[in-house]
C-alpha positions as CSV (number, residue, x, y, z in Angstrom):
1,M,-24.7,12.4,133.1
2,T,-27.0,11.7,130.1
3,I,-26.5,10.0,126.8
4,E,-27.2,13.3,125.0
5,A,-24.6,15.1,127.2
6,L,-21.9,12.5,126.6
7,V,-22.5,12.7,122.8
8,R,-22.6,16.5,122.8
9,D,-19.3,16.8,124.7
10,F,-17.7,14.1,122.5
11,R,-18.7,15.9,119.3
12,G,-16.9,18.9,120.7
13,T,-13.6,17.0,120.6
14,V,-14.0,14.6,117.7
15,S,-15.3,15.8,114.3
16,P,-18.0,13.9,112.4
17,P,-16.7,12.0,109.4
18,I,-16.7,14.9,107.0
19,I,-15.2,13.1,104.1
20,Y,-17.7,10.3,104.5
21,L,-20.6,12.7,104.6
22,R,-19.3,14.6,101.5
23,I,-19.0,11.4,99.5
24,N,-22.4,10.3,100.8
25,E,-23.9,13.6,99.6
26,E,-22.5,13.1,96.2
27,L,-23.8,9.5,96.1
28,S,-27.2,10.7,96.9
29,R,-27.4,12.6,93.6
30,P,-29.3,11.1,90.7
31,D,-26.1,11.0,88.8
32,P,-23.1,10.7,91.1
33,R,-19.9,12.1,89.6
34,P,-16.9,9.8,90.2
35,H,-14.4,12.6,89.5
36,V,-15.9,14.6,92.4
37,I,-15.6,11.6,94.8
38,T,-12.0,11.2,93.6
39,E,-11.3,14.8,94.3
40,I,-12.8,14.6,97.8
41,I,-10.6,11.6,98.8
42,G,-7.6,13.2,97.1
43,E,-7.7,16.1,99.5
44,D,-6.3,13.7,102.1
45,A,-3.0,12.1,101.0
46,G,-2.9,9.8,104.0
47,L,-6.4,8.6,103.4
48,T,-5.7,8.0,99.7
49,A,-2.6,5.9,100.5
50,R,-4.5,3.8,103.0
51,L,-7.4,3.2,100.6
52,L,-5.2,2.1,97.8
53,R,-3.3,-0.3,100.1
54,L,-6.7,-1.7,101.3
55,V,-8.2,-2.3,97.9
56,N,-5.0,-4.0,96.8
57,S,-4.9,-6.3,99.8
58,S,-6.2,-9.8,100.0
59,F,-9.2,-8.4,101.8
60,F,-10.7,-7.6,98.4
61,S,-8.7,-9.8,96.0
62,V,-9.2,-7.6,93.0
63,P,-8.1,-9.1,89.6
64,Q,-5.5,-6.4,88.9
65,R,-3.4,-3.9,90.8
66,I,-5.2,-0.6,91.5
67,E,-3.1,2.5,91.1
68,T,-5.6,5.3,91.5
69,V,-8.7,6.2,93.5
70,S,-10.7,6.4,90.2
71,E,-9.8,2.8,89.5
72,A,-10.8,1.8,93.0
73,L,-14.2,3.4,92.5
74,R,-14.7,1.5,89.3
75,L,-13.5,-1.9,90.5
76,V,-14.5,-1.9,94.2
77,G,-17.5,0.4,94.0
78,H,-18.4,3.8,95.2
79,S,-20.2,2.7,98.4
80,Q,-17.3,0.4,99.4
81,V,-14.7,3.1,99.0
82,R,-16.9,5.5,101.0
83,D,-17.2,3.0,103.8
84,L,-13.5,2.3,103.8
85,A,-12.8,6.0,104.1
86,L,-15.0,6.2,107.2
87,V,-13.3,3.2,108.8
88,T,-9.8,4.5,108.3
89,T,-10.7,7.9,109.4
90,M,-12.3,6.7,112.6
91,M,-9.3,4.6,113.5
92,T,-7.1,7.7,113.7
93,S,-9.6,9.8,115.6
94,F,-9.3,8.6,119.2
95,R,-6.1,9.4,121.0
96,E,-7.2,10.4,124.5
97,I,-8.3,7.0,126.0
98,P,-6.4,6.1,129.2
99,S,-4.5,2.9,128.3
100,D,-5.0,1.5,131.8
101,L,-8.7,1.3,131.0
102,V,-8.7,0.1,127.4
103,S,-5.8,-0.3,125.0
104,M,-6.7,1.3,121.7
105,N,-4.5,-1.3,119.9
106,E,-6.7,-4.0,121.3
107,F,-9.9,-2.1,120.8
108,W,-9.4,-1.6,117.1
109,L,-8.1,-5.2,116.7
110,H,-11.4,-6.4,118.2
111,S,-13.4,-4.0,116.0
112,L,-11.6,-5.1,112.8
113,A,-12.3,-8.8,113.8
114,V,-16.0,-8.0,114.3
115,G,-16.1,-6.3,110.9
116,V,-14.4,-9.1,109.1
117,G,-16.6,-11.7,110.9
118,A,-19.8,-9.8,110.1
119,R,-18.8,-9.7,106.5
120,A,-18.1,-13.4,106.4
121,V,-21.3,-14.3,108.3
122,A,-23.3,-12.1,105.9
123,R,-21.7,-13.8,102.9
124,S,-22.4,-17.2,104.3
125,V,-26.1,-16.6,104.4
126,G,-26.3,-15.1,100.9
127,E,-26.3,-11.4,101.6
128,L,-25.3,-9.4,98.5
129,N,-23.9,-6.2,99.9
130,V,-21.6,-7.7,102.5
131,E,-19.4,-4.6,102.8
132,R,-22.0,-2.7,104.8
133,Y,-21.7,-5.4,107.5
134,F,-18.0,-4.8,107.7
135,L,-18.6,-1.1,108.4
136,A,-21.3,-1.9,111.0
137,G,-18.9,-4.3,112.7
138,V,-16.0,-1.9,112.9
139,L,-18.3,0.8,114.4
140,H,-20.4,-1.3,116.7
141,D,-18.6,-0.3,119.9
142,I,-18.0,3.3,119.2
143,G,-20.3,4.2,122.1
144,R,-17.8,2.7,124.5
145,L,-15.1,5.1,123.1
146,V,-17.5,8.0,123.8
147,M,-18.0,6.8,127.4
148,L,-14.3,6.2,127.9
149,T,-13.6,9.7,126.6
150,G,-16.3,11.6,128.6
151,G,-17.4,9.2,131.3
152,G,-14.4,10.0,133.6
153,E,-14.4,8.3,137.0
154,R,-17.8,6.7,136.5
155,M,-16.4,4.7,133.5
156,R,-13.4,3.7,135.5
157,Q,-15.7,2.5,138.3
158,A,-17.8,0.5,135.8
159,I,-14.6,-1.3,134.5
160,L,-13.5,-2.0,138.1
161,R,-17.0,-3.2,139.0
162,A,-16.9,-5.6,136.1
163,R,-13.4,-6.9,136.8
164,E,-13.9,-7.4,140.5
165,G,-17.5,-8.7,140.2
166,N,-16.7,-11.1,137.3
167,M,-19.5,-9.5,135.3
168,L,-20.0,-8.2,131.8
169,L,-18.8,-4.6,131.3
170,Y,-22.1,-4.1,129.5
171,G,-24.0,-4.8,132.7
172,A,-21.6,-2.7,134.8
173,E,-22.3,0.2,132.5
174,L,-26.0,-0.2,133.1
175,E,-25.5,-0.2,136.8
176,E,-23.1,2.8,136.8
177,F,-24.8,5.0,134.2
178,G,-28.3,3.7,133.8
179,F,-27.5,3.0,130.1
180,A,-24.8,1.1,128.2
181,H,-22.5,1.9,125.3
182,T,-25.0,0.5,122.8
183,R,-27.4,3.4,123.3
184,V,-24.5,6.0,123.3
185,G,-23.2,4.6,120.0
186,E,-26.6,4.7,118.4
187,E,-27.1,8.3,119.5
188,L,-23.7,9.4,118.2
189,L,-24.2,7.8,114.8
190,R,-27.7,9.3,114.7
191,S,-26.3,12.8,115.5
192,W,-23.7,12.3,112.7
193,G,-26.4,11.5,110.2
194,L,-25.1,8.0,109.5
195,P,-27.5,5.4,108.0
196,L,-30.2,3.8,110.2
197,Y,-28.7,0.3,109.8
198,L,-25.4,1.5,111.4
199,Q,-27.4,3.1,114.2
200,H,-29.3,-0.1,114.9
201,A,-26.3,-2.4,114.6
202,A,-24.6,-0.3,117.3
203,G,-27.6,0.2,119.4
204,C,-28.9,-3.4,119.4
205,H,-25.8,-5.6,119.0
206,H,-26.3,-7.0,122.5
207,A,-30.0,-7.5,122.0
208,P,-30.6,-7.9,118.3
209,L,-34.3,-8.7,118.4
210,K,-34.9,-5.2,119.8
211,S,-34.1,-3.7,116.4
212,V,-37.4,-3.0,114.6
213,H,-36.2,-2.7,111.0
214,Y,-32.7,-4.1,111.0
215,V,-32.8,-7.4,112.9
216,L,-30.6,-9.2,110.5
217,E,-27.9,-6.5,110.6
218,A,-28.0,-6.4,114.4
219,S,-28.0,-10.2,114.7
220,V,-25.0,-10.5,112.4
221,I,-23.0,-8.0,114.4
222,H,-24.1,-9.7,117.6
223,L,-22.8,-13.0,116.4
224,A,-19.6,-11.5,115.0
225,D,-18.9,-9.8,118.3
226,A,-19.2,-13.0,120.2
227,L,-17.0,-14.8,117.7
228,A,-14.3,-12.1,117.9
229,H,-14.3,-12.4,121.7
230,A,-14.2,-16.2,121.5
231,L,-11.2,-16.0,119.2
232,R,-9.6,-13.5,121.5
233,Y,-9.0,-10.9,118.9
234,G,-8.2,-7.8,120.9
235,G,-10.6,-6.4,123.5
236,N,-13.0,-3.6,124.1
237,G,-12.8,-3.7,127.9
238,E,-15.1,-6.8,128.1
239,Q,-13.5,-9.7,129.8
240,F,-16.0,-12.4,128.9
241,V,-17.7,-13.7,125.7
242,P,-21.1,-12.0,125.7
243,P,-24.0,-14.5,125.8
244,L,-25.4,-15.4,122.4
245,S,-29.0,-14.5,121.7
246,R,-30.8,-17.6,120.5
247,G,-33.3,-15.6,118.7
248,G,-30.6,-13.6,116.9
249,W,-28.8,-16.9,115.9
250,N,-32.1,-18.3,114.6
251,H,-32.8,-15.2,112.6
252,I,-29.5,-15.4,110.8
253,G,-29.8,-19.1,110.0
254,V,-26.0,-19.8,109.9
255,S,-24.9,-23.3,110.9
256,K,-22.4,-24.1,113.6
257,L,-20.3,-25.9,111.1
258,A,-20.1,-22.7,109.0
259,L,-18.6,-20.8,112.0
260,T,-15.4,-22.9,111.7
261,T,-14.9,-21.7,108.2
262,I,-15.8,-18.1,109.2
263,G,-13.3,-18.3,112.0
264,M,-10.6,-19.3,109.6
265,E,-11.6,-16.4,107.3
266,V,-11.4,-14.0,110.2
267,D,-7.9,-15.2,111.0
268,R,-6.7,-14.7,107.5
269,Q,-8.3,-11.3,106.8
270,V,-7.6,-9.6,110.1
271,I,-3.9,-10.3,109.6
272,A,-4.1,-8.9,106.1
273,L,-5.9,-5.7,107.3
274,L,-3.4,-5.2,110.1
275,D,-0.6,-5.4,107.7
276,V,-2.2,-2.6,105.6
277,L,-3.5,-0.3,108.3
278,S,-0.4,-0.4,110.6
279,H,1.9,1.1,108.0
280,D,1.1,4.8,108.9
281,A,-1.1,4.5,111.9
282,P,-0.3,6.7,114.9
283,H,1.7,5.1,117.7
284,D,-1.2,5.1,120.1
285,S,-3.7,3.6,117.6
286,L,-2.6,0.7,115.4
287,S,1.1,0.8,115.0
288,N,1.8,-1.9,117.6
289,I,-1.3,-3.9,117.1
290,A,0.3,-6.7,115.1
291,H,2.6,-7.5,118.0
292,L,-0.2,-8.3,120.5
């Protein structure tokens, strides 16, 4: 079983984020048309409702209530709305994962916590576009979903090997498959035509210094992942806190004292996001996540 085969089979069952790609195509124009983006999002009533709840939540703290997608585009920004559309779409796309391997409730709780933590870490070191870190954090483990979907008995064996051997699941994947979820996630995002920074964040979040052009992004996701594990926000099948890369930590330049504040922000914002996203989530995805 190869990375390419896993991704190819997975793409046969889960569609690429069409709405995201259509919005991205519009944004790549010299003169993006807000009314076209509004029309694209408006084709999906559920997505529209989720987006409006998100932008009106404490996660964004906008100065006034937003009633329409066009207002959201104006106040929150085109790119942020596009990225939120991708996040909410992905969270409703995976329904075939055996719950005895990984709970989807816990998986998305962990992913949200990493996204929130990455956003907070990026803000703490002066990054301007912090929303891109949120998206990268939410999608960082998507390769594990691909392996859980198509890896069959080999993925089950990797999980049992990790549990029985008290080892990282990341290491057990390497032993069982010869590659880990990081490379699978990077390949999936590449095949979907998503930005390079998302590919590198997924592919290098366990070894951020391996990223050639996006070391900061990979390092921020690496730290946020460790933080989410340490705070015990959900789970992605990993039973231990992954070891922290000293080089990645130094590249970010965030202080240990700042992590306390970041941890408090993760607590507050994850709860806010869960309250928004659990309203109309499918039973096997987010609907019970607030009760963990």
